[in-house]
N, C-alpha and C positions, 0 to 999 in steps of 0.2 A: 425152697430157701436159697437154692442155687441160682436156681431161674431170676427171683427176684436180684441177688446179688449181682448177676451178670446184667441184666438190664441197669442196673443204677451205675454199673463203672463202665458202661458203652459209652463213649468220648463221641462215637460217630453221629451221634443224634444229636440237635442242639433244638433246646427250648425256646421258643418264643417268648418274649420279652412281655412284659404286664398287658403295656400299652397294645404291642399288636394283638394281643389276644383280644382286650377289649374292643377294640377296630375293626375284630375278625379281618384281617387281612389274608391270612392263610385260605381263606373260604373263598375266597372269589377270586379273579383271573385279573390284575392291573393290568394287562399290555392294551387290553380294549377300553375304549371310552366310558365315559358313562351314559347308559340311556343306548349303548352301540346296536343298530338297525333301525332307532329311531327317530325322533326330530334331532337338528341339533343343537350343541347344549351351550347354554350364552356364557358366553365369560367376562365377566366386567373387569375394567383396566383402571386404576389412576396412578399418576405420577407424581410425586414428589421433587422437584430437579433441587440438589445441595447446590451443585457449583456447576458454573462452563468454563472449563481450565483452560482452555488456549483456542486462540482462531487462528490456523493458518493460512496463508491468502496462495505461499507457494504451493503446497501441496492440497490445498482448498477442499477442508474437512477441519470439524471443529472436533472439539471432546468433553465428556459433559459425566457427570456423576451425579447417578439419581435412584431413588429408592421405586422398586417397578414393585406394583400389586397386584395380584388376580383374585379375582372371588368367583365362584363358581359352586355348585352342590353336585356330591358326589352319595346318595343316598346308600352304595357300599360301607362306607367308614361311617353309618348315623350308629348313637350307642345310644345305652340308659345312664339317662342321669338325673339323681333326686332333685339337686340343685342348679338346674340347666345351667353346667356351666363349663365352658368349653377347655379343649387341652390342647396347649402350646410343644410343640418338638421344634428341633435343630432340623440340620440340612444330615442327619442319618437314617431319620423317616422318609426320605422327598425319593431314595431310590427304588422302593418297593411300593410304591402306589401312583395313581396315574397324575401328571400335572402338564398342560397347557405346554405345548412345545414353542413359545414363540420366539421371534428371533426379533434381531434388527437388519431391517433394509439397506443397501449402501454401507453397511457398518465395515471398518478396516481389522480393528482391534477392540477387544470388550472383554472383560471380567468379571468375573464375582470376587468381591474382595474377602480375603481369610486371615485375618489379622483380629484379633488371635485363633480364629477359628471362624469358618465360613460363614460371610453372613445371609443366613437363609432364615426366617422364620416360617413355621407351619402352624396353621390354627385349625383346632376343627371343632366343629359346635354339633352338641348332641342329635338335632337334625339333618346331618349330612352337610349342613354348610361348610365352607374350606375358606380358607384366607390362608394364600401362598405369598411372602413378602423376600424381595433380593434388594444390596445395594448394589449396584452395579455401575463400571467405569467405561464409556464406549465412544469410541471413536470414528467418525462416518462422515460421510463424502457430504460436501456443501456445496451446488454449484454456484459459483460467483460471477459475475458480471461488475467487470472492472472498466467499463467505458466513463462512467463516472468516478474515478479515484482519484484522487483520497476525498473527495463529494459523493461519496455513495452510500447507498442504505443497500444490506445484504440480507436477505431471506432466505432462513434455513428451516430446517424440519429433520425431523427424526420419526422413522416410520418402524412401526412393529407390525407385526403379522404373524401368521400360524404357519408353519413352514410343511406341517403334511398331512394339517387339516382344511379342505377348503369350506365355501359357506356349507354345503351341505351336512357336515360332521358338526362345525363349530362355528359360530356365532362371535366375533370380539365386536365390543361396543366397549363405549368410556361408562367406567359405574356410575355416575356424578353428572355426567354432563357435562358444560362448559367448567364446573368449580371440579371436575377428577384431576385437572393441574395445577399444582401451586407451586409457588418458589420461595426459596429464601430470600426474606430481606434485604438480606446484605450482597448480593449475587452485582459481583462489578467487573470491567474488565480494563484492561489498560487503553484500549485503544477503541473500545466502542461503549456507545450507550445502548443497551438493553428498552429499546419502544415498546416490544409487545411481547407475551405471550398467550397462546391458546391452543384450543384443541379440536382436531376435525377426524372425522373419517370416511372411507370411500372402499371402494374395489378395486381388485387386482385382477389381472387377466393374463392366465398363461397357456398357451396354445394345447401344452399338452395335459394339463392338469385341472384347468378352469379355473373360477371364480373363487376369490382368496378376499375375508373383509382384513383391511388395514386402518390399522390408524395414523395420525398424526400429532407431532408434537413440532408447532409452528413460534417461530419467534424471529423478530425483527432488528439490526443490529445496526445503528446506526454511529456511522466513524466518528473519530474526534479529531475535528480540523487544525487545533491550534499546533500538535505536534509537528506537520506539514509547512505549515505556513514558516514556524521558527527555523525548520530545517532544510526547503529548497523554495518555498516563494520569495521568503523573505531575501535571503541570499540573491536569488535569482534579481529580484529590484533593487539592490543595491549595487552590482555587478552593471546590470546596464544603465544605471544614474551613474557607476563612473566612467562607464565610457563616450559619456557626454561631456566629461572634463576636458576630452581634445578638441573640442570645439572652441574652447575660451585659451587653448595654450598655442601661441604663437608659432605660424605657418611653418615657420623657417625651423624652430626645433624638432628635427625630424627623429632623433633619439626616443626623445619624451612620449610624443604621438606615437610612434610603431611600436615602443615598448608597450604603451599603457594600451593600447588594441590586443596585441596578444598576450597580454596579462589575462585580460578579461575574459577571453575568447577561451584560453585554455580553464579558467575557474569555473566558468559556464559548462564546458564540457566534465570537468569534475565531479557537479552535481548533477550532471543528468546521468555520468553513470553511476553514480551512489544510489537515483532512487531508480534507476533499470536493476541493480544487482538485486535489491531485496523484493521485486517481483515476478510473478511467472510470465512465461516468456509466451507470452499472448500475442494474437495476431491481428488483432485491432488496437487503435490510436486511443491513448486514457488522456484522461482531461490535462492530472499533472503531464502531459506528455504536451500535449498543444500548448499550454501556461511556458514550460521551459525551450520550446522548440520557436516556439516565438520571440521569446526572451534572447534565445541564443542568437536568431536573425536580426534582432535590433545592434543586440553589441558586433556582431558581422558587419554590419551596413555602415558603423561608423569608423571601424577599418577602412574599409571600402572608400567614404566617403574622406577621408585623408586620402587615399591614392589618388582621387579625382581632385583635390584640392594641389597634389604636388605637382600630377602633373600637366593640370590647366598653368598654374604658375609658374612651371620652367618654360612653356609656349608663350607666352607673355611677356618673361620678361629677353627671349631671345629676339622676338621682333622689337620690342625696345632697345639692344642692346645694337640692332641691324638699323635702326632708326639713328640710334647717336651716333653712330660708326660712319655710318653715309654723312651726316651734317660733321662729324670732327675731322673726317679723313682715314679711320685707323681706328679697330677696336682696342679695347683695353686690355690688355693681357692677363691683366690679374680677374677683374670680373669673369671674362671666358674660364681661366682655371676653378676658378671658384663653384662656377655651375657648372663645370663637368664633375669635379669632384665630389658632389654630393647632391645636387641633380634638384636644386630650390632655391627660391627667392631671394634674394640679395639688395636690402634696400640701398641704393646708389647711391644715395645722400648720408650714407653713417659707413656700409660696409664696404666701397669698393671709390673707388680714383679712376676716372673715367677718363683724366688727362691724355691727349694722343702724344704719341713719344715726341721728342727731342729731334731737332733739327742737328742733323751733324755737323753742319755748316756753321752752328752757332760760337761763343766763346768758350771757352771751357770753366773757365773762371764762375760766368755766369749759369753755367749748366750744374756746379756743383753746390753753389748757392742756391738754387731752385730747387735740387733734388733734397737738401733738405726742411726747405722750408714746406715743400710737400709731403714730406714723409711727418713731419709734425703735425699738419692742417689735418688729417682726418683722425687721430687719436684726440685730438681738442675736438672736432667736431662729436665725435661719437661721447664725450667723455659728457658735453654740454645735453647733448640728445637725451640720454642716459639718468641723467640727474633729474631737467625739469620737463621734460615731454616722454617719460616711458607708457604713460596710459595711452596717451595719441597715438605712439610708433605702432603701442599692440593692435589698437583698430585699426589703424590703416593699414595695418601686415597683415588684416584677418583678408582671408576672402572671401566675396559675396554667398559661395558654396557655406561657408561655417555659419555667414549670419542667418541663413534660412533655416540651418540644422537647428541651433539653439531653440526654433522655435517648433518646427514640424515635429523633428523625435519627440520631446517632451510630447506635446499636444495628440501624437498616433496614438502613445503607448500609454497615456491614461485614457484615450478612449477605447482601446482595447481590455485596460479593466474595466472598465462598465462594462462593456459591451459581458465577459467573459466570466466576471463573479455574479453579474445578473441571470445568466444564460445556465451555470451549473448550482446555484444556489435556491 
């Protein structure tokens, strides 16, 4: 009686659970795979993609949440059942039996959801067939090509493979063929259209361990273009068109044309910097870089165009002053000082008085009357010309380079846009 009582009070021995007794877990060594030493054990896989959480161009990765299900047969887990019903368990039994060691190739981070408990399900059938299901979130690498960004389509894949068992011990395959991969109908991304989901399989070779079965979850992502049209392309177009306004401004308005050119150049630089900040530092040229740099070149050339107009106009004015100075005998000091001050053309009929200096031998009374009349004459001429002939003055004061630029710049930019969108779309 004392021995029986001592056995009941012995706490060092833990009785197996009823489920473990039914599955005969203590009678087998589950450190070994089913059918150890024989043919490879087939393990079927099917996947249901719950969501694609994010796509990162900077890190070149994606994050996906999915249900991963394994199917295999382990005769060591078979049991008797009068009604042929399966038994379902949670994650506590997983550590005591053999399960496939599937891992995600090229994964950066992954975890099994554990709210409120670990999202693990194990279902065992009387004949030894096993269903093992997990809810996992995984972040994996996606090798992206940005040569056509933002008019690009990215092809990513999530790869599954056994870590320890090569093809001689374990054979991974899609349980239901192409139908083994299913997706939620409400999957959507902010920057991409999901064009395609597909399943495929292959082999991976490692020089030290041999060949392994590998399964692929492939999906194609096409980028939304409208966001980048609003944020990059359309502002760049407006800046290029704004730089063309300079061709219609009077060439004598130096501050207006110079400030307009510098403003458009700085704005284009800001747009280019903003686009580059959100992209990985790749060593090749992207499609958006081509467009922005060509647009920047158009804006820059509009500034150079006015520099050429101003320089040629100054040379032309100096020649006119020399000719008129020789004809009248002396240069007008006002015209020379004005040209030296701002370096630009001045209409001789409106802005300058090229009257030669008075003869010192003339009468003082006549000199004072002439100076008064000469002081009033340019003012009256300027008022009359500005009131009645503003359009004519602007057209006459435009250089021939401005006239050609009004046609050449828009025409070339339109041709460039046709080639660009035709090539990348």
